[in-house]
C-alpha positions in Angstrom: 121.8 120.4 119.6 120.7 122.4 116.6 121.8 120.1 113.8 119.7 117.1 112.8 121.0 113.8 111.5 118.8 111.3 109.6 119.4 107.6 109.0 117.6 105.6 106.3 118.0 101.9 107.1 117.2 100.1 103.9 117.3 96.5 102.9 120.4 97.0 100.7 121.9 100.4 101.8 122.0 102.6 104.9 122.3 106.3 104.3 123.1 109.2 106.7 122.3 112.9 106.1 122.9 116.0 108.2 120.7 119.1 108.2 122.1 122.4 109.5 120.0 124.6 111.9 118.3 126.2 108.9 117.3 122.8 107.4 119.8 122.8 104.6 121.4 119.5 103.6 125.1 119.6 104.4 126.3 116.0 104.3 125.1 112.7 102.8 126.9 109.3 102.9 125.9 105.7 102.1 127.1 102.2 103.0 125.8 98.7 102.3 123.5 97.5 105.0 125.0 94.7 107.1 123.3 91.3 107.3 123.0 91.1 111.1 121.3 93.1 113.8 124.4 93.7 115.9 126.4 94.9 112.9 123.6 97.2 111.9 123.4 98.9 115.3 127.2 99.3 115.3 127.3 100.7 111.7 124.5 103.2 112.3 126.4 104.4 115.4 129.6 104.7 113.5 127.9 106.6 110.6 126.4 109.1 113.0 129.7 109.6 114.8 131.5 110.1 111.4 128.9 112.6 110.3 129.3 114.5 113.6 133.0 114.6 113.2 132.6 116.2 109.8 130.1 118.8 110.9 131.9 119.5 114.1 128.9 119.2 116.3 126.6 116.7 118.0 123.1 116.3 116.5 119.7 115.0 117.2 119.1 111.7 115.4 116.1 110.2 113.6 116.0 106.9 111.9 113.7 105.5 109.2 113.3 101.8 109.3 111.6 99.1 107.1 109.0 98.3 109.7 107.6 100.0 112.8 108.1 100.2 116.6 105.4 98.5 118.6 103.6 101.0 120.9 103.1 98.1 123.3 106.6 96.7 123.6 109.0 99.1 121.9 110.2 96.2 119.7 110.4 96.3 115.9 107.7 94.5 114.0 106.7 94.1 110.3 110.3 94.7 108.9 111.1 92.9 105.7 114.7 93.0 107.0 113.5 90.3 109.3 116.5 90.3 111.6 115.2 93.6 113.0 111.9 92.0 114.1 111.5 91.5 117.8 114.6 93.6 118.6 114.6 96.9 120.7 116.3 98.9 118.0 115.3 102.3 119.4 116.6 101.4 122.8 119.9 100.0 121.4 120.6 102.9 119.1 119.9 105.3 122.0 122.3 103.3 124.2 125.0 103.2 121.4 124.8 106.9 120.8 124.1 108.1 124.4 121.0 110.1 123.5 117.4 109.6 122.4 116.9 108.4 118.9 113.5 108.7 117.2 112.3 105.9 114.9 109.6 105.8 112.2 108.7 103.7 109.2 110.8 104.5 106.1 107.7 105.4 104.1 106.6 107.8 106.9 110.0 109.5 106.6 109.5 109.8 102.8 106.2 111.4 103.4 107.7 113.8 106.0 110.3 114.9 103.5 108.0 115.3 100.5 105.1 116.9 102.2 106.9 119.0 104.8 105.0 122.3 105.2 102.5 121.1 102.5 99.1 122.6 103.2 97.0 119.6 101.9 97.2 115.8 102.0 99.6 113.4 100.3 100.4 109.7 100.1 104.0 108.7 99.7 104.9 105.3 98.3 108.1 103.2 98.8 108.8 100.9 95.9 112.1 99.2 96.7 113.2 96.0 98.4 109.8 96.2 100.1 106.6 98.3 99.5 105.3 100.8 102.0 103.3 104.0 102.3 103.0 107.1 104.5 100.2 109.6 104.9 100.5 113.3 105.6 97.5 115.5 106.2 97.9 119.3 106.5 101.6 118.9 106.9 101.4 116.4 109.8 102.3 112.7 109.7 99.4 110.3 110.3 100.7 107.2 112.0 97.3 105.8 113.4 96.3 104.3 116.6 98.4 101.1 116.0 101.1 103.0 114.1 100.4 101.1 110.9 98.7 103.9 108.8 99.9 103.7 105.2 100.9 100.0 105.3 99.2 99.3 102.0 102.0 96.9 101.0 100.4 94.3 103.3 96.9 94.6 102.0 95.8 92.3 99.1 96.4 93.3 95.5 93.0 94.6 94.3 91.0 93.0 91.5 93.2 89.9 91.2 92.9 87.9 88.0 92.4 84.1 88.2 96.1 83.6 87.3 97.2 85.9 90.2 94.9 84.5 92.9 95.7 83.7 95.7 99.1 85.4 95.1 102.6 84.5 96.4 103.2 83.8 100.0 104.4 86.8 101.9 107.0 86.8 104.7 104.3 88.4 106.9 102.3 85.2 106.8 99.6 86.2 104.3 99.2 85.5 100.6 98.8 88.0 97.8 100.1 91.1 99.5 100.8 94.1 97.3 104.4 93.8 98.3 104.7 90.3 96.8 103.7 91.7 93.4 105.3 95.2 93.3 108.6 95.2 95.2 111.9 95.1 93.3 112.7 91.5 93.8 109.2 90.5 92.8 109.5 92.4 89.5 112.9 90.7 88.9 111.5 87.3 89.6 108.6 87.9 87.2 111.0 88.7 84.4 114.0 86.4 85.1 112.9 83.5 87.3 112.7 82.6 91.0 116.4 83.3 91.8 116.4 86.9 90.4 116.4 89.9 92.7 117.7 92.9 90.8 115.2 94.6 88.5 117.4 97.7 87.7 118.3 96.5 84.2 114.8 95.8 83.0 113.9 99.3 81.6 117.1 99.4 79.5 116.5 95.8 78.3 112.9 96.6 77.4 114.0 99.7 75.5 116.4 97.5 73.6 113.5 95.4 72.5 113.6 92.5 74.9 110.1 91.1 75.0 110.4 89.3 78.3 111.5 92.5 80.1 108.8 94.6 78.5 106.1 92.1 79.5 107.2 92.1 83.1 107.2 95.9 83.2 103.7 96.0 81.7 102.4 93.6 84.3 104.0 95.5 87.1 102.7 98.9 86.1 99.2 97.6 85.6 99.2 96.0 89.1 100.6 99.2 90.5 97.8 101.1 88.9 95.2 98.9 90.6 97.0 99.2 94.0 97.1 103.0 93.8 93.5 103.2 92.7 92.7 101.5 96.0 94.5 104.2 97.8 92.6 106.9 95.9 89.3 105.2 96.6 90.0 105.1 100.3 91.9 108.3 101.0 91.7 110.4 97.8 94.9 112.3 98.5 95.8 115.5 96.7 99.0 113.9 95.3 100.8 110.6 95.3 104.6 110.6 95.4 106.7 107.5 94.4 110.1 106.9 96.1 112.4 103.9 96.4 114.6 102.4 93.7 111.8 101.5 91.4 110.5 105.0 91.4 113.4 105.8 89.0 111.6 103.9 86.2 110.4 106.8 83.9 107.6 104.8 82.2 105.6 104.8 85.5 104.8 108.5 85.2 103.4 108.1 81.7 101.5 104.9 82.2 100.0 105.3 85.7 97.8 108.4 84.9 96.4 106.5 82.0 95.8 103.2 83.9 94.6 104.3 87.3 91.3 105.9 86.4 89.9 102.6 85.1 89.7 101.5 88.8 88.7 104.7 90.6 85.2 105.1 91.8 84.7 108.5 90.3 83.9 110.1 87.0 87.2 112.0 87.3 90.7 111.0 88.4 93.3 113.7 88.2 95.5 112.7 91.1 99.1 113.7 90.2 101.7 110.8 90.3 105.1 112.4 91.0 108.6 111.2 91.6 110.1 112.0 94.9 111.9 115.4 94.6 115.0 114.0 96.4 115.0 110.6 94.7 115.8 107.7 96.9 117.4 110.0 99.4 114.1 111.6 100.3 113.6 109.1 103.2 116.8 110.1 105.0 115.8 113.8 104.9 112.4 112.9 106.4 114.2 110.9 109.2 116.2 114.0 110.1 112.9 115.9 110.3 111.5 113.5 112.9 112.8 116.1 115.4 
């Protein structure tokens, strides 16, 4: 099999992409993500089969997921799509498709896409339904001994103010995780109350002069700057790339270079903050490149 198919399993959408033998994107499709484990396995299987019918050839399959596969049990853990946790997704997808399927964290897949053949180091950030990260050094993905490298979303928000501490309860069992402040639903709740989940309208509302929307965006980008300064202090990557739905907010790329240096332990901070080249489809391309 010389074609590669990638699957990006997200909290709200599932995407499939096919790369030809030369690595060129030839097909891309999206569907809403189902709400149950069984339906998700079946949908991924059907999407792969439909893609193969279009390209006329069987392919190797990689899948990016909002969590990771335990090296001890093979079961999914740490997924904010919690119906995946404790389930043998890799085994079940392989059984459904009749071939091996490679899994990796969705932020790792974003990193693989953005830093493929990159000679240095880079940190890729997912800002979407959840918050994650992936690290590439000299063109190679770093997953770590426990396969949790880059999981900055489940570390505490740095330099919390008294009003922020101890932070919201996180589904992972902790309080004050970066994800609870920076994910899309958290931004929406900050602006519009506890039942809100969609932050996509906030930039337009702020541009139209809505004070509440602008205040929420200001709090969000200042917290994001603190969180990314922590990454720079620990890893000092050559570049940071933002992906996921919130990465489309244009104000981030003006504000972050101005705000981050306040918290970096250095007399200089020139780390570029860039938007993913392939937008919110970057992860699915990285998933295909797991082979």
